[in-house]
N, C-alpha and C positions, 0 to 999 in steps of 0.2 A: 348467886350461884346458879339459880335456875335459868337466868338470862344468858349466862356463860354457856351452859349446856346447849340451850336452844340455838344460840348464835352459831356455835360450832356445827351442830347438826344441820342447820338450815343452809350453811355454806357448802357442806359436803354432800348432801342428799337433795333430791328433788322433792320438795314438800307438796302436799295436796290436802284437800279437805275431805278426803275419802271418796272423791267423785271420779277418780281415774285410776287406771292400773299402775301400780308402782313398778319401776324398773328393777332389774336384778340387784342393783346396789342397795336400794332401800329394802328389798325383800331379804337380802342376806343380813342386813342390820336387824330387821325384825326377828329373824330366826335366832340371832345372837341374844337379843333381849329376852326372848321366850325361854332360852336355855340357861338363864342366870338363876342360881339358887342361893339364897343367903345361908351362910354357915350357921349351924346351930351352936357351935362351941368356939367360934372365932369371929373376928371382925371382917366383914366383907362378903363378897359373893363368889361362888365357885362356877366354873364352866361345867355344866352338867352334861358330860359327854354322852351318857346313855340317852338322855332326853334329846340331845342334838342329833344323834343317829336316827332316832325315830322321826324327828322333824325333817331331816334331810331326805329320808325315804319318801315321806309324804310330799315334800317340795318338788319332787320330780314330776308331779302331776300338774303343777301350776306355776313353775318358774317362768319368768318373763325376761329372757336374755340368756347369754352364754357365759360360762366360766370354765376355762380349760381345766383348772384344778378340781372343780366339782365334777366335771365329766370323767376325769381320771378316777376319782373316788367311786363314782357309780360303777365304773367298769372293773376296778381292781380291789375296791374295799380297803385301800391303804393310801397314804399320802404320796403325792407326786414328788419328784426330785427337782422340779422346775420352780422358779420364782413364782410368787403369787401376786398377780397384778391387781387383785381386788382385796388384798390383805386388810387394809385399814377399815373397809366396810364391814368386815367380819369381826374384828377385835375391838372396835370402838366402844360397843356397849360394855364390855368387860372392863376396859380402862376407866370409863366414866363411873361405873358402879362401885369401884373400889378406892379406898383412901389409904390403904397400907401398901407401900411400895413392893415389898416382898410377895405379898399375896397377889397383888395386881399383876406383876410380871409373870409369876408362875402360872396363873390362870390364862393370861393372854397367850403365853407360849404353848400351853396345852391346846388352845384353839387353833393357833397357827399350825402346829404339827398334825392337826387333824387333816389338813389339806396339803401341806408342803413341808418337806424336810430340808429344803434348800437353805444353805448357809446364809444367803442374802435375806430370805424371809425371816429367819431367826434374828439376825442382826437388825433388820428393819423394825421388827417387833419391839426390840429394846429401845430403839430411837423414838418410835412413835409413842410408845408407852411413857417414856420419860418426858417427852415434850408435852403431851396432853396432861400428864400428872402435874407438871409444874404449872401449866396454864390454869388448871382447876384449883390448885392449892394456894396460889399467890396472885396478888394484883400486879406486882412488878416482876413477873416471871421471865421476861425477855432477857434481863441483865445477866443472869447466871445459867440460863437454859442450856446453852451449848456445852459449857464446862461440866455441868452436872450430868449431862448425857454422856459425855466422854468418860467421866468417872465410873458411871454405871456400866458402860461397855467394858472398861478395864476390869472392874470387880466381878463381873458376871462369870460364874463357873458353869459351863455347859455340863461337865461331868457331874457336879453336885445336883443340877437340875434333873438330869437323867436318873440318877440314883434315887432322889426324893420321890420321883414319879414312877419308879420301877420300869423305866424305859431303857432300851439298848440301841446303840448304833455301832457300826464297825469302826475300827481305829482310823481307817482312811478318812471317814467322814469327820471325825474329831480333828484330825490334822488339817483337813481342808477348811474347816470352820475357823481354826486358829489362824491360818494363813489369811483368810478373808478379814478377820477381825484386825490383824496387824496392818493389813493394807488400808482398811478404813480409818484406823487411828492415826496412820502416818500422813493422811491428807491434811493440808493446812486448814481447810474448811470442812468441818465434819458434816454440816448440813449443806452438802454440795448441791449445785444446781440440778443435778440428776434427781436427787431426792425431792427437792422442792417441786420439780416438774411432775414427779410421779405421785406425790401424796397431797391431796387437797387440804387435809388437816394442817400440814406444815405451812402451806400457802396462807391459810387463815391465821395461824398463830404468829407468823412473822410479818404480817402486813396489818399492823394494829390500826393504822390510820384509814385503812380501806375496809374495816369491819362493817358488815351490813347492819342495817337497823333491825333489831330483833323483836320489837313489840308486835304482837298479833292480837287483833280484836275478836278473832274467832278460833274455835277449836280446830286444829289441824292434826294430821297424823303425827308430825314431829313434835308439836307442842304437847300432845298427849304422852308420847314416849319420853319426852324430856322430863315431864313431871314424874313419871314412873321411875325413871333412872335416878332422879333426885331423891325420891323416897328410898330406893334401894341403897343409895349412897349414904343416906342418913340412918339406915338401919331400922326403919320403922315399918317394914313389911314382914309379917309373920310367915316364915318359910312353910308352915303347915298349909297355908292357903294356896300355895303354888304347886304343891305336890300333885302329880297326875299319875294314875296307874298306867303302866306300859303294857299291861296284859289285855288281850282281846280287843285290840284297837280295830274298829270297824273300817272297812274299805270305803273311802270317801265316795268312790264312784257308785257304790251301792246305795248311798244316801241321796244321790242326786235326783232320784225319782220323786222325792218329796219337795214341796214348795219351801219348806224350812226344816232345819234339823240342827242338832247339837253334836259336835265332834269333840273328843277329849283334847285335841291339840288346836283345833280351829275355833272352838267355842260355838256360839250360836251363829248359824249361817242362814241367809235368806237368798233364794234363787231370784236373780234379777232378770236374766235373759238366757234363753236356750237356743243353741245353734246346732248345726249338723255335727260339728266336731268339737264343740266346747260349750261349757256352761259358765256364765258369769255369776259369781257369788258376792255377797257383801257380808262381812263380819266386823268385829270391833276394830280391826286393823285397816279396814278399807275394802277395796275391790280385789278380786282375784279371778283369773280365768283358768278353769280346770279343763284340761284336754281329755277328751273321751274317745 
């Protein structure tokens, strides 16, 4: 199982040994991992939206790349209506950490709707979640993957999801969602070339013979997170150890005057290099460039 997780992540993200700045895809993945919280009374992990909001606020200081949906959130504090081109990089930690389909899909959709209320983003979340769920659950996942995905698309109730999570959308949005779902299900090939080209995870899952060698002799960012997600998936991490107070969070820029410091969300940080407009830090997740 651990090798399956690492193989998928290594194909989708640019791995490193903590010696170079991660791109925004890997950064969004790490934010997703950090915002996972094991349920205390249920199997699986929840998307901790309150923690994620705090992480995203801090992320504006050190993000390394552009994401239109993220920029929309910063400006409007609500999800965009546009499709999310970086969707899979945000929801993959949630998919990997959960073993119960209903829990997995609910939490993945909550994360999706943080950034985008687009009907395509919602439907693509169901497809990606289903495909990766099958990959991690079975050795012979390819055989029935598409049909199971089709069944889950048919059975999904957007109304029930909204009711369960106390969310509301207008009737027009519900109608447009149903139209898009019917259109997608009417296609002869559910996993169309457009989806395959768009999502690296699907490229990996459907090209078994081209899967990359996943052994690593050294600790890397992705091998470390693979191990952590595996433990979350197995339910062997105490949620109490992951809880962080969201009150009185210090301004990271105020801490940069020190050679090292500890931040509630970033952990222990060491200043590596100071520049005129930025400071390079190293923490447990690798390097980050904080703009000042």
